[in-house]
C-alpha positions as CSV (number, residue, x, y, z in Angstrom):
1,X,2.4,9.2,24.9
2,X,-1.0,9.5,23.1
3,X,-1.5,12.7,21.1
4,X,-5.2,13.2,20.1
5,X,-4.9,15.6,17.2
6,X,-8.1,17.0,15.9
7,X,-8.4,18.0,12.2
8,X,-6.2,21.0,11.3
9,X,-4.6,21.1,14.7
10,X,-0.9,20.9,13.6
11,X,-0.3,17.2,14.0
12,X,2.6,17.1,11.5
13,X,4.3,20.0,13.4
14,X,3.9,18.1,16.7
15,X,5.5,14.9,15.3
16,X,8.3,16.9,13.6
17,X,9.3,18.8,16.8
18,X,9.0,15.7,18.9
19,X,11.5,13.9,16.7
20,X,13.7,17.0,16.6
21,X,13.6,17.1,20.4
22,X,14.7,13.5,20.7
23,X,17.6,14.0,18.3
24,X,18.7,17.0,20.3
25,X,18.5,15.1,23.6
26,X,20.9,12.2,23.1
27,X,19.0,10.0,20.7
28,X,20.9,9.0,17.6
29,X,18.9,9.1,14.3
30,X,19.0,5.3,13.9
31,X,17.5,4.9,17.4
32,X,14.3,6.7,16.3
33,X,11.6,4.9,14.2
34,X,8.8,7.1,12.7
35,X,6.0,5.2,10.9
36,X,3.7,7.0,8.5
37,X,1.0,5.9,6.1
38,X,2.1,7.8,3.0
39,X,5.5,8.4,1.4
40,X,4.5,12.1,1.1
41,X,4.0,12.4,4.9
42,X,7.4,10.7,5.5
43,X,9.1,13.0,3.0
44,X,7.6,16.1,4.5
45,X,8.5,15.0,8.0
46,X,12.1,14.3,7.0
47,X,12.5,17.7,5.3
48,X,11.1,19.6,8.2
49,X,13.3,17.7,10.7
50,X,16.4,18.4,8.6
51,X,15.5,22.1,8.6
52,X,15.3,22.1,12.4
53,X,18.3,20.1,13.4
54,X,20.3,20.1,10.2
55,X,20.7,17.4,7.6
56,X,23.8,15.9,9.2
57,X,22.0,15.5,12.6
58,X,19.0,13.8,11.0
59,X,20.8,11.5,8.6
60,X,20.1,7.8,9.4
61,X,16.6,8.4,10.9
62,X,14.3,5.4,10.3
63,X,11.3,7.3,8.9
64,X,8.9,5.9,6.3
65,X,5.7,4.0,5.6
66,X,5.0,0.8,7.5
67,X,5.5,-1.1,4.2
68,X,8.8,0.6,3.2
69,X,10.3,0.2,6.7
70,X,9.3,-3.4,7.0
71,X,10.5,-4.2,3.5
72,X,13.9,-2.8,4.6
73,X,14.0,-5.0,7.6
74,X,12.9,-8.1,5.7
75,X,15.7,-7.6,3.1
76,X,18.2,-7.2,5.8
77,X,16.9,-10.3,7.7
78,X,15.9,-12.3,4.6
79,X,18.0,-15.4,5.4
80,X,16.6,-15.6,8.9
81,X,13.0,-15.8,7.7
82,X,13.7,-17.9,4.6
83,X,13.4,-15.2,1.9
84,X,15.7,-13.9,-0.8
85,X,17.1,-10.4,-0.2
86,X,16.1,-9.4,-3.8
87,X,12.5,-10.5,-3.4
88,X,10.0,-8.7,-5.7
89,X,7.0,-6.8,-4.4
90,X,3.8,-7.4,-6.2
91,X,1.4,-4.4,-6.4
92,X,-2.4,-4.8,-6.3
93,X,-2.7,-5.3,-10.0
94,X,-0.1,-8.0,-10.1
95,X,-1.7,-9.8,-7.2
96,X,-5.0,-9.8,-9.0
97,X,-3.4,-11.1,-12.1
98,X,-1.9,-14.0,-10.3
99,X,-5.2,-14.8,-8.6
100,X,-6.9,-14.7,-12.0
101,X,-4.5,-17.3,-13.3
102,X,-5.0,-19.5,-10.3
103,X,-8.8,-19.3,-10.6
104,X,-8.5,-20.3,-14.2
105,X,-6.2,-23.2,-13.4
106,X,-8.5,-24.5,-10.6
107,X,-11.3,-24.3,-13.1
108,X,-13.4,-22.1,-10.9
109,X,-16.1,-19.7,-12.1
110,X,-14.4,-16.4,-12.8
111,X,-17.7,-14.5,-12.4
112,X,-18.0,-15.7,-8.8
113,X,-14.3,-15.7,-7.9
114,X,-13.5,-12.3,-9.2
115,X,-9.9,-11.4,-8.5
116,X,-10.7,-8.2,-6.6
117,X,-13.1,-10.2,-4.3
118,X,-10.7,-13.0,-3.7
119,X,-7.8,-10.6,-3.1
120,X,-9.9,-8.9,-0.5
121,X,-10.4,-12.1,1.4
122,X,-6.7,-13.0,1.2
123,X,-5.7,-9.5,2.3
124,X,-8.1,-9.6,5.2
125,X,-6.6,-13.0,6.3
126,X,-3.0,-11.7,6.1
127,X,-3.8,-8.6,8.0
128,X,-5.2,-10.8,10.7
129,X,-1.9,-12.7,10.5
130,X,-3.6,-15.9,9.3
131,X,-1.6,-18.2,7.2
132,X,-3.1,-20.5,4.5
133,X,-3.1,-23.6,6.6
134,X,-4.8,-21.8,9.5
135,X,-7.3,-20.3,7.1
136,X,-8.2,-23.7,5.7
137,X,-8.6,-25.1,9.3
138,X,-10.9,-22.4,10.6
139,X,-14.4,-23.7,10.5
140,X,-16.0,-20.3,11.0
141,X,-14.0,-18.7,8.2
142,X,-14.8,-21.5,5.8
143,X,-18.5,-21.3,6.7
144,X,-18.6,-17.6,6.0
145,X,-16.9,-18.2,2.6
146,X,-19.5,-20.9,1.8
147,X,-22.4,-18.6,2.6
148,X,-20.9,-16.0,0.2
149,X,-20.4,-18.6,-2.5
150,X,-16.7,-18.4,-2.1
151,X,-16.1,-21.9,-0.6
152,X,-12.8,-22.4,-2.6
153,X,-11.0,-19.3,-1.4
154,X,-8.9,-21.4,1.0
155,X,-7.6,-23.4,-2.1
156,X,-6.8,-20.2,-4.0
157,X,-5.1,-18.6,-0.9
158,X,-2.9,-21.8,-0.5
159,X,-1.9,-21.8,-4.1
160,X,-1.4,-18.0,-4.2
161,X,0.9,-18.2,-1.2
162,X,2.9,-21.1,-2.7
163,X,3.2,-19.3,-6.1
164,X,4.5,-16.1,-4.4
165,X,7.1,-18.2,-2.6
166,X,8.1,-19.9,-5.8
167,X,8.4,-16.5,-7.6
168,X,10.4,-15.1,-4.6
169,X,7.8,-12.3,-4.4
170,X,5.8,-10.7,-1.6
171,X,2.7,-8.6,-1.9
172,X,2.1,-5.6,0.3
173,X,0.3,-7.6,3.0
174,X,3.2,-10.0,3.1
175,X,5.5,-7.2,4.2
176,X,3.4,-7.0,7.4
177,X,2.8,-10.7,7.8
178,X,6.5,-11.8,7.3
179,X,7.8,-9.0,9.6
180,X,5.4,-10.2,12.4
181,X,6.5,-13.8,11.8
182,X,10.2,-12.8,11.9
183,X,9.8,-11.1,15.3
184,X,7.5,-13.8,16.6
185,X,9.7,-16.7,15.6
186,X,13.2,-15.3,16.1
187,X,13.4,-13.6,19.6
188,X,17.0,-12.5,19.1
189,X,16.0,-10.5,16.0
190,X,13.0,-9.0,17.7
191,X,15.1,-8.0,20.7
192,X,17.8,-6.5,18.5
193,X,15.3,-4.2,16.7
194,X,13.5,-3.4,19.9
195,X,16.8,-2.3,21.5
196,X,17.8,-0.4,18.3
197,X,14.6,1.6,18.2
198,X,14.7,3.4,21.6
199,X,11.7,5.5,20.6
200,X,8.9,4.7,18.2
201,X,6.4,7.2,16.8
202,X,3.3,6.3,14.7
203,X,1.3,8.7,12.7
204,X,-2.5,8.3,12.0
205,X,-2.7,5.6,14.6
206,X,-6.5,5.4,14.2
207,X,-5.8,3.9,10.7
208,X,-3.6,1.0,11.9
209,X,-4.8,-2.5,11.3
210,X,-4.4,-5.6,13.4
211,X,-1.0,-6.6,11.9
212,X,0.5,-3.1,12.2
213,X,-0.6,-2.8,15.8
214,X,0.8,-6.3,16.5
215,X,4.3,-5.4,15.1
216,X,4.4,-2.1,17.0
217,X,3.5,-4.1,20.1
218,X,6.3,-6.6,19.5
219,X,8.8,-3.7,19.3
220,X,7.6,-1.9,22.4
221,X,7.2,-5.1,24.6
222,X,10.3,-4.4,26.6
223,X,10.0,-0.6,27.0
224,X,7.1,1.7,26.4
225,X,8.9,4.5,24.7
226,X,6.2,5.1,22.1
227,X,4.3,8.1,20.9
228,X,1.2,7.7,18.7
229,X,-0.6,10.5,17.0
230,X,-4.2,10.2,15.7
231,X,-7.8,11.1,16.1
232,X,-10.6,8.5,16.6
233,X,-13.0,11.0,15.0
234,X,-11.0,10.7,11.7
235,X,-11.1,6.9,11.4
236,X,-12.5,6.1,8.0
237,X,-10.6,3.1,6.8
238,X,-12.3,0.2,8.6
239,X,-13.4,-1.2,5.2
240,X,-9.7,-2.0,4.6
241,X,-8.9,-3.4,8.0
242,X,-8.2,-0.3,10.2
243,X,-9.1,-1.1,13.8
244,X,-10.2,2.0,15.8
245,X,-9.8,0.0,19.0
246,X,-6.0,0.4,18.6
247,X,-6.3,4.0,19.6
248,X,-9.4,3.7,21.8
249,X,-7.7,1.0,24.0
250,X,-4.2,2.6,23.9
251,X,-4.3,3.2,27.7
252,X,-5.3,-0.4,28.4
253,X,-2.1,-1.6,26.7
254,X,0.1,1.3,28.1
255,X,-1.5,2.2,31.5
256,X,1.2,4.7,32.3
257,X,0.6,6.7,29.0
258,X,0.0,10.4,29.1
259,X,-2.7,11.9,26.8
260,X,-2.3,15.3,25.1
261,X,-5.2,16.7,23.2
262,X,-4.8,19.2,20.3
263,X,-8.2,20.7,20.0
264,X,-7.8,24.0,18.1
265,X,-8.4,23.7,14.4
266,X,-6.2,26.3,12.6
267,X,-7.5,25.3,9.1
268,X,-11.3,25.5,9.0
269,X,-14.0,28.0,9.6
270,X,-16.1,27.9,12.7
271,X,-19.2,26.7,10.8
272,X,-17.3,23.8,9.3
273,X,-15.9,22.7,12.7
274,X,-19.3,23.1,14.3
275,X,-20.9,20.9,11.6
276,X,-18.3,18.2,12.0
277,X,-18.7,18.3,15.8
278,X,-22.5,18.0,15.6
279,X,-22.1,14.8,13.5
280,X,-19.2,13.1,15.4
281,X,-20.7,13.6,18.8
282,X,-23.1,10.7,18.1
283,X,-20.3,8.2,18.0
284,X,-20.9,5.6,20.7
285,X,-17.3,5.1,21.6
286,X,-14.9,8.1,21.4
287,X,-12.2,9.9,23.2
288,X,-13.7,13.1,24.6
289,X,-12.5,16.3,23.2
290,X,-13.7,19.8,22.2
291,X,-12.5,20.8,18.8
292,X,-12.9,24.5,18.1
293,X,-11.7,27.2,15.7
294,X,-10.9,30.9,16.2
295,X,-11.0,31.5,12.4
296,X,-13.9,33.5,10.8
297,X,-17.4,32.1,11.1
298,X,-17.6,31.4,7.4
299,X,-20.5,30.3,5.3
300,X,-23.0,27.8,6.5
301,X,-22.5,24.2,5.4
302,X,-25.1,23.3,2.8
303,X,-26.4,19.8,2.5
304,X,-28.1,18.9,-0.8
305,X,-29.9,15.5,-1.0
306,X,-29.9,13.7,-4.4
307,X,-31.5,10.5,-5.6
308,X,-29.0,9.6,-8.2
309,X,-25.4,10.3,-9.1
310,X,-26.5,12.3,-12.2
311,X,-28.8,14.5,-10.0
312,X,-26.0,15.0,-7.5
313,X,-23.6,16.1,-10.3
314,X,-26.2,18.4,-11.8
315,X,-26.8,20.1,-8.5
316,X,-23.1,20.5,-7.7
317,X,-22.2,21.9,-11.2
318,X,-25.2,24.1,-11.1
319,X,-24.0,25.6,-7.8
320,X,-20.5,26.1,-9.3
321,X,-22.0,27.9,-12.4
322,X,-24.0,30.2,-10.2
323,X,-21.0,31.0,-8.0
324,X,-18.9,31.8,-11.0
325,X,-21.6,33.8,-12.8
326,X,-23.1,35.8,-10.0
327,X,-20.3,36.1,-7.5
328,X,-17.4,36.0,-10.0
329,X,-15.7,33.2,-8.1
330,X,-12.8,31.9,-10.3
331,X,-13.1,28.3,-11.3
332,X,-9.7,27.6,-10.0
333,X,-10.8,28.4,-6.5
334,X,-13.5,25.7,-6.5
335,X,-12.9,22.0,-5.8
336,X,-15.0,18.9,-6.0
337,X,-13.9,16.1,-3.6
338,X,-15.2,12.6,-4.0
339,X,-14.4,9.3,-2.3
340,X,-13.6,7.0,-5.3
341,X,-12.3,7.6,-8.8
342,X,-15.3,5.8,-10.2
343,X,-17.5,8.8,-9.0
344,X,-15.7,11.2,-11.3
345,X,-17.6,10.2,-14.5
346,X,-20.9,11.8,-13.6
347,X,-19.2,15.0,-12.4
348,X,-17.1,15.2,-15.6
349,X,-20.2,14.7,-17.8
350,X,-22.0,17.6,-16.0
351,X,-19.0,19.9,-16.1
352,X,-18.6,19.3,-19.9
353,X,-22.3,19.9,-20.4
354,X,-22.1,23.3,-18.7
355,X,-18.7,24.1,-20.4
356,X,-17.0,24.4,-17.0
357,X,-13.2,23.9,-17.4
358,X,-11.8,21.4,-15.0
359,X,-8.7,19.3,-14.1
360,X,-8.6,15.9,-12.5
361,X,-6.0,15.5,-9.7
362,X,-4.8,12.4,-8.0
363,X,-5.5,10.0,-10.9
364,X,-3.1,7.4,-12.1
365,X,0.2,7.6,-10.4
366,X,3.5,7.8,-12.3
367,X,4.4,4.3,-11.4
368,X,1.1,2.9,-12.5
369,X,1.6,4.1,-16.1
370,X,2.0,1.2,-18.5
371,X,5.3,2.3,-19.9
372,X,6.8,2.7,-16.4
373,X,5.5,-0.6,-15.3
374,X,7.0,-2.2,-18.4
375,X,10.4,-0.8,-17.6
376,X,10.2,-1.8,-13.9
377,X,9.1,-5.3,-14.9
378,X,12.3,-5.7,-17.0
379,X,14.3,-4.5,-14.0
380,X,12.5,-6.9,-11.7
381,X,13.1,-9.9,-13.9
382,X,16.7,-9.0,-14.3
383,X,17.2,-8.9,-10.6
384,X,14.8,-11.9,-9.8
385,X,14.5,-14.5,-12.5
386,X,11.8,-16.2,-10.5
387,X,9.4,-13.2,-10.7
388,X,6.4,-14.7,-12.6
389,X,4.4,-11.5,-13.0
390,X,7.4,-9.6,-14.4
391,X,8.1,-12.5,-16.8
392,X,4.5,-12.6,-18.1
393,X,4.5,-8.9,-18.6
394,X,7.7,-8.6,-20.7
395,X,8.3,-12.0,-22.4
396,X,6.4,-10.9,-25.4
397,X,6.6,-7.1,-25.0
398,X,7.4,-5.5,-27.3
399,X,6.0,-8.3,-29.5
400,X,8.7,-10.7,-30.4
401,X,6.6,-13.5,-31.8
402,X,6.2,-15.6,-28.6
403,X,2.5,-16.2,-28.9
404,X,-0.2,-17.3,-26.4
405,X,0.1,-21.0,-27.3
406,X,3.8,-21.0,-26.5
407,X,3.3,-19.2,-23.3
408,X,0.5,-21.6,-22.3
409,X,2.9,-24.5,-22.8
410,X,5.5,-22.8,-20.6
411,X,2.9,-22.1,-17.9
412,X,1.7,-25.7,-18.0
413,X,5.2,-27.2,-17.8
414,X,6.1,-24.8,-15.0
415,X,3.1,-26.0,-12.9
416,X,3.7,-29.7,-13.7
417,X,7.4,-29.6,-12.8
418,X,7.1,-27.0,-10.0
419,X,9.7,-24.8,-11.4
420,X,9.7,-21.1,-12.4
421,X,8.6,-19.8,-15.8
422,X,12.1,-18.7,-16.4
423,X,13.5,-22.2,-15.9
424,X,11.2,-23.6,-18.6
425,X,11.8,-20.7,-21.0
426,X,15.6,-21.1,-20.7
427,X,15.5,-25.0,-21.1
428,X,12.1,-25.8,-22.8
429,X,13.3,-29.2,-24.1
430,X,14.3,-30.3,-20.6
431,X,10.7,-29.8,-19.4
432,X,9.1,-31.5,-22.4
433,X,7.9,-28.3,-24.2
434,X,7.8,-28.9,-28.0
435,X,8.6,-25.7,-29.9
436,X,9.3,-24.9,-33.5
437,X,12.8,-23.9,-34.5
438,X,11.7,-20.3,-35.1
439,X,9.8,-20.0,-31.8
440,X,12.8,-21.6,-29.9
441,X,15.1,-19.0,-31.4
442,X,12.9,-16.1,-30.3
443,X,12.6,-17.5,-26.8
444,X,16.4,-17.9,-26.6
445,X,16.9,-14.4,-27.8
446,X,14.7,-13.1,-25.1
447,X,16.5,-15.1,-22.4
448,X,19.9,-13.9,-23.7
449,X,18.7,-10.3,-23.6
450,X,17.7,-10.7,-19.9
451,X,21.0,-12.5,-19.1
452,X,22.9,-9.7,-20.8
453,X,21.2,-7.1,-18.7
454,X,21.8,-9.3,-15.6
455,X,25.5,-9.5,-16.2
456,X,25.7,-5.7,-16.1
457,X,23.5,-5.3,-13.1
458,X,26.2,-4.3,-10.6
459,X,28.5,-2.7,-13.1
460,X,26.4,0.2,-14.4
461,X,24.1,2.8,-12.8
462,X,20.3,2.1,-12.7
463,X,19.9,5.0,-15.1
464,X,22.3,3.5,-17.7
465,X,20.7,0.1,-17.4
466,X,17.2,1.5,-17.8
467,X,18.5,3.4,-20.9
468,X,19.9,0.2,-22.3
469,X,16.8,-1.8,-21.5
470,X,14.6,0.7,-23.4
471,X,16.9,0.7,-26.4
472,X,17.7,-3.0,-26.6
473,X,14.2,-4.2,-25.9
474,X,12.5,-1.7,-28.2
475,X,10.0,-0.5,-25.6
């Protein structure tokens, strides 16, 4: 089933009621897999389903983001694919930090091999299901890298992949890559999950990338009980790997599929819908549909050209000031939407200049705050002593007198002996790391602290352990 859901057409409601229908017609919750792109979408869907069929009936439903569901599968099947069940998951910042270290160790120009740029190439490769050895053997890829002055990316990717394995860590792209490899290499496991998930639903299908599409295809190979919801007209993530062909070519992969179109926009005014239609109709490839609204006509959409970001901000804030002054529109009924956080600076400057009160939404998330990442890094090291990025973050935080020189000695010995940073820190003499008596004592105190937390890992609640980590470490 392909549901083409125009903007504001009630897509979430359709998904929710589809799942509720399945649960009320002989499908057990664990036989239904619903894949979304955000935790918020998954949470809202689960709450609505529980309201319809009751929490008892929906308990056990496999509903979550691609990454959370695949992480769950990989932890359950870790031994099959050669992973540890307690593997760490590196976020984007930690991946870039590791790449930065590798660039330095390989003595490459850090101005050319910027972590974000290299991370983009590695992410692109993983989302195309390309392993390091395949990357290094692909003449076309290597030629492209050379043209872009990134001819050593294959070496960085190879070392990055190895270091993640050593640290028993996966990045977000690995969650897709390893799930695909698991199902590709172990047919019994693929078949077991394909039989478990009797019905699969995918939200925002126009935003799926090559790897996500490949895994869904693996799970639906034996039966075609799949429902995807999306809108080719809302595909805006090609820059990060989204492949619009996944939705455009859906009928080629599933010839028997039925298409349902949700064309009424319940959210927007007629003028907004009309403006959107007039732009999107120029797309060369699209699924034909007629999006309409029965809401009020609304104001005309105004397009204001600007030569610079400052001019743009000045025009926008000038319009806001006039609306507030002349038409008494409250400031809290006006919103400025922008694509990237970097764009906020010019708008903030203009708002301040005009004394317009404002609030920024959607900035740094709770889990990206330094103090939260510090606590989580302690947790990660306690559960996985091989986690290099967690070790580097907490070994001298709060400051305990383990300086940069000592850490460099540990890093060097770790590379030379191909062991974890923790192994060297715990037994520095064994790996030829000369330390003063004072420094050795500080390092041993740190290791003892982590081991003490580790001994209590399964005996206390996560809350109590976090409380103890904060107090004992001095964060």
